[in-house]
C-alpha positions in Angstrom: 0.1 0.0 -0.1 1.4 3.4 -1.1 1.2 6.2 1.5 -0.1 9.5 0.0 2.5 12.2 1.1 1.4 15.7 2.1 3.7 18.6 0.5 5.5 19.1 4.0 6.4 15.3 4.1 7.9 15.6 0.6 9.8 18.6 1.7 11.1 16.7 4.5 12.4 14.0 2.2 14.2 16.4 0.0 15.6 18.1 3.1 16.9 15.0 4.6 18.4 13.8 1.4 20.4 16.8 1.1 21.3 17.8 4.6 20.7 14.5 6.5 22.1 11.8 4.1 22.8 9.2 6.8 19.2 9.5 8.2 17.8 9.5 4.7 19.9 6.3 3.6 18.9 4.5 6.7 15.3 5.2 6.4 15.2 4.3 2.8 17.0 1.1 3.5 14.6 0.2 6.1 11.7 1.0 3.7 10.3 3.6 6.3 11.3 6.9 4.5 7.8 7.9 3.4 6.1 6.9 6.6 8.7 8.8 8.7 8.3 11.8 6.6 4.7 11.8 6.9 4.9 11.3 10.7 7.5 14.2 11.0 5.1 16.4 8.9 2.0 15.6 11.1 4.0 16.1 14.4 5.1 19.5 13.0 1.6 20.5 12.1 0.1 19.1 15.2 2.6 21.1 17.3 2.2 24.2 15.5 -1.6 23.9 16.0 -1.1 23.6 19.6 1.0 26.7 19.8 -1.5 28.7 17.8 -4.3 27.4 20.3 -2.1 28.7 23.1 -2.1 32.2 21.4 1.0 32.3 19.2 0.8 33.7 15.7 0.8 31.1 13.1 4.3 32.4 11.7 5.9 32.4 15.3 4.5 28.8 15.8 6.0 27.7 12.6 9.4 29.1 13.4 9.3 27.3 16.7 8.5 23.8 15.4 9.9 23.6 11.9 13.4 22.4 12.8 12.1 19.8 15.3 11.0 17.2 12.9 11.1 18.2 9.3 13.9 20.6 8.8 16.4 19.4 11.2 19.9 20.7 11.3 22.5 19.2 8.9 24.4 16.1 10.0 28.0 16.6 10.9 30.1 16.1 7.9 27.2 16.7 5.4 28.8 20.0 4.5 31.3 22.6 5.6 28.8 24.0 8.2 27.0 21.6 10.2 26.4 22.8 13.7 23.0 22.9 15.3 21.6 26.4 15.1 20.9 28.2 18.4 17.3 28.6 17.2 17.0 24.7 17.0 18.5 24.2 20.5 16.1 26.9 21.9 13.1 25.2 20.2 14.1 22.0 21.8 14.2 23.4 25.3 10.9 25.4 24.7 9.2 22.3 23.5 10.4 20.5 26.4 9.2 23.1 28.8 5.8 23.3 27.1 5.3 19.5 27.1 5.9 19.6 31.0 3.0 22.1 31.6 
């Protein structure tokens, strides 16, 4: 059965292929690339919706969640500049705090 992918899941696959080649290869070999991309897209959109429901503007909510599942920072060695962004690290901390409330 083929999984119908939403646009954000397709963007995740393209991002992973370019910036997370190890993850992309492992998921592809395991046969779970599409399902993991769909899960990442759904989790991103769900968390964005939760933040919007808490009063955050949609753009701010997107900025807070986009790097958590779909647009993760580059793997080390994928290019010359691979460190995790400070925004990504702050989003992880914020997400952890929000989940504990």
